C-alpha positions in Angstrom: 43.8 -95.9 133.3 46.1 -95.6 136.2 49.3 -97.6 136.9 47.6 -99.0 140.0 44.6 -100.1 138.0 46.9 -101.8 135.4 48.9 -103.5 138.1 45.9 -104.8 140.1 44.0 -105.8 137.1 46.8 -107.8 135.6 47.8 -109.4 138.9 44.2 -110.5 139.7 43.4 -111.6 136.2 46.5 -113.6 135.7 46.2 -115.2 139.1 42.7 -116.4 138.2 44.0 -117.6 134.8 46.7 -119.7 136.4 44.5 -120.8 139.3 42.2 -122.4 136.8 45.0 -123.7 134.5 47.3 -125.2 137.2 44.1 -126.3 139.0 42.9 -128.4 136.0 46.4 -129.8 135.6 46.5 -130.8 139.2 43.0 -132.3 138.9 44.0 -134.5 136.0 47.5 -135.6 137.1 47.6 -135.8 140.9 46.8 -138.9 142.8 43.6 -138.9 144.9 41.9 -136.4 142.6 38.4 -137.1 141.4 39.4 -135.9 137.9 42.5 -138.0 137.7 43.4 -139.1 134.2 40.5 -137.1 132.7 42.7 -136.3 129.7 44.1 -133.6 127.5 40.7 -132.3 126.3 39.8 -131.5 129.9 43.1 -129.7 130.4 42.6 -127.6 127.2 39.1 -126.5 128.3 40.3 -125.8 131.8 42.9 -123.4 130.5 40.4 -121.8 128.1 38.0 -121.2 130.9 40.8 -119.7 133.0 41.4 -117.2 130.2 37.7 -116.4 130.1 37.5 -115.8 133.9 40.7 -113.9 134.2 40.2 -111.7 131.2 36.6 -110.8 132.1 37.8 -109.9 135.6 40.8 -107.8 134.6 39.3 -106.1 131.5 37.7 -103.1 133.3 40.9 -102.3 135.1 43.8 -103.2 132.8 42.3 -104.4 129.6 43.0 -108.0 130.5 46.2 -108.8 128.6 47.3 -111.5 131.2 50.2 -112.4 128.9 53.5 -110.6 128.1 53.2 -111.8 124.5 49.9 -110.1 124.1 51.3 -106.9 125.6 54.3 -107.0 123.3 52.1 -107.6 120.2 49.9 -104.6 121.1 52.9 -102.4 121.8 54.5 -103.3 118.4 51.3 -102.4 116.6 50.6 -99.2 118.5 54.2 -98.0 119.2 53.3 -97.5 122.9 56.0 -99.2 125.0 55.9 -97.1 128.2 53.7 -99.4 130.3 55.0 -102.7 129.0 57.3 -103.3 131.9 54.4 -102.6 134.4 52.2 -105.1 132.6 54.9 -107.8 132.6 55.8 -107.4 136.3 52.1 -107.6 137.2 51.5 -110.6 135.0 54.4 -112.5 136.4 53.3 -111.7 140.0 49.8 -112.8 139.3 51.0 -116.1 137.7 53.1 -116.9 140.7 50.2 -116.1 143.1 47.8 -118.2 141.0 50.1 -121.2 141.1 50.3 -120.8 144.9 46.5 -120.7 145.1 46.3 -123.9 143.0 48.8 -125.6 145.4 46.6 -124.5 148.4 43.5 -125.8 146.7 45.1 -129.2 146.2 47.2 -129.1 149.4 46.2 -132.5 150.7 47.0 -134.1 147.3 50.3 -132.4 147.1 51.2 -133.5 150.6 50.5 -137.1 149.6 52.5 -136.7 146.4 55.2 -139.3 145.5 56.3 -138.2 142.0 57.4 -135.1 140.0 54.8 -132.4 139.8 56.3 -129.8 137.5 53.7 -130.7 134.9 51.0 -129.2 137.2 52.8 -125.8 137.1 54.7 -125.4 133.9 55.3 -126.9 130.4 57.8 -129.5 129.2 58.4 -130.8 125.7 57.6 -134.4 124.6 60.7 -134.4 122.5 63.5 -132.2 123.8 64.7 -130.2 120.8 65.4 -126.5 121.6 65.0 -125.3 118.0 61.8 -127.3 117.4 60.4 -126.4 120.8 61.1 -122.7 120.2 59.5 -122.9 116.8 56.4 -124.6 118.2 55.9 -122.0 120.9 56.5 -119.1 118.5 54.0 -120.5 115.9 51.3 -121.3 118.6 51.7 -117.8 120.0 51.2 -116.1 116.7 48.0 -118.3 116.5 46.9 -116.6 119.7 48.0 -113.0 119.4 47.3 -112.2 115.7 43.6 -113.2 116.0 43.4 -111.3 119.3 44.7 -108.2 117.7 42.1 -108.6 114.9 39.2 -109.0 117.3 39.2 -105.3 118.2 39.5 -104.3 114.6 36.7 -106.6 113.5 34.5 -105.1 116.2 35.0 -101.6 114.7 37.2 -100.4 117.6 40.8 -99.9 116.7 43.7 -101.4 118.5 45.6 -98.1 118.3 45.3 -97.2 121.9 47.7 -97.3 124.8 48.1 -100.9 125.8 45.6 -101.8 128.5 42.4 -100.1 127.3 39.8 -102.8 127.4 37.9 -101.9 124.3 41.0 -101.7 122.3 42.0 -105.2 123.1 38.7 -107.1 122.9 36.3 -104.7 121.2 33.4 -106.3 123.1 32.6 -108.8 125.8 31.9 -111.5 123.3 35.5 -111.3 122.1 36.7 -112.5 125.5 34.7 -115.6 125.0 36.2 -116.0 121.5 39.7 -115.6 122.9 39.0 -118.3 125.5 37.8 -120.7 122.8 40.9 -119.8 120.7 43.1 -120.9 123.6 41.1 -124.2 123.8 41.7 -124.6 120.1 45.4 -123.9 120.3 45.7 -126.5 123.1 43.9 -129.1 121.1 45.7 -128.4 117.8 49.2 -127.2 118.8 49.6 -128.2 122.4 51.0 -131.7 121.8 54.7 -130.9 121.2 55.4 -128.6 124.2 52.3 -128.2 126.3 51.6 -124.8 124.7 52.8 -122.2 127.2 52.0 -119.3 124.7 52.5 -117.0 127.7 55.9 -116.3 129.4 54.2 -115.4 132.7 52.0 -118.5 132.7 55.1 -120.7 132.6 57.7 -118.7 134.5 55.6 -117.7 137.4 54.4 -121.2 138.2 57.9 -122.6 137.6 59.2 -120.2 140.3 56.3 -121.4 142.6 57.2 -125.0 142.0 60.8 -124.4 142.9 59.9 -122.6 146.2 56.9 -124.6 147.4 57.4 -127.4 149.9 56.0 -130.2 147.8 57.2 -133.8 148.7 58.9 -135.6 145.9 58.3 -132.7 143.5 61.4 -133.3 141.3 63.3 -130.7 139.3 62.0 -127.4 138.1 63.9 -127.9 134.8 65.4 -124.5 134.5 67.4 -125.6 131.5 64.2 -125.6 129.4 62.6 -122.6 131.1 63.9 -120.0 128.5 62.0 -121.6 125.7 58.4 -120.9 127.0 59.6 -117.3 127.6 61.5 -116.6 124.4 59.1 -118.4 122.0 55.9 -116.6 123.1 57.7 -113.2 123.2 59.0 -113.8 119.7 55.5 -114.9 118.6 54.0 -111.7 120.1 56.6 -109.6 118.4 55.9 -111.2 115.0 52.1 -110.9 115.5 52.4 -107.2 116.1 54.6 -106.7 113.0 52.3 -108.8 110.8 49.2 -107.0 112.0 50.8 -103.6 111.6 51.8 -104.4 108.0 48.9 -106.4 106.7 45.9 -104.8 108.5 
């Protein structure tokens, strides 16, 4: 697949992922939303469906990584690092655009906002402890990337391809559905401490959008915490690739 296909696929797919994810967070948390206070279960399923829609859309073009941690995990296993920067730039770009689209979809609600809105865009810990927060994000990301790497192997199609080949990531269309349900499960089981970024682009791109968008009363973008939902998932992706390469 060409560099243009990879870039466009990851931008579009990650934008859809974040549009759904930030959209459900906006729906549940913003005033004057019909879904206000619908709860954590709704947020977990919204993000899962975002993965489903984004990955299905991007898979024919780029393989549908949508997540630098996934890209790193595959690269560690295959030894193919050449296109990793391209994937990451595209994912961050798509995440930023998806956050902007979610803001536009809820434009009237954001205009009427009177309190901090970072939680619509990015994650924050319930208890601020850098070591514990980093550990949570690392463990949760291993819970995502290691099973994802195994899906292609279980389908009888090896992961040992250049990162981005759709069959090598998911094996079959049903695996995209399984990954989306996996994300729901991670949110329900491991999302409580930090909000489960498990994706550096998903957190950093929307955080940039939050900092730049003209949202009344939006509050801080909390850049002091921003490194954790980047470093933790990248470490989790790295560990997943190493474990998969050794064990499987």
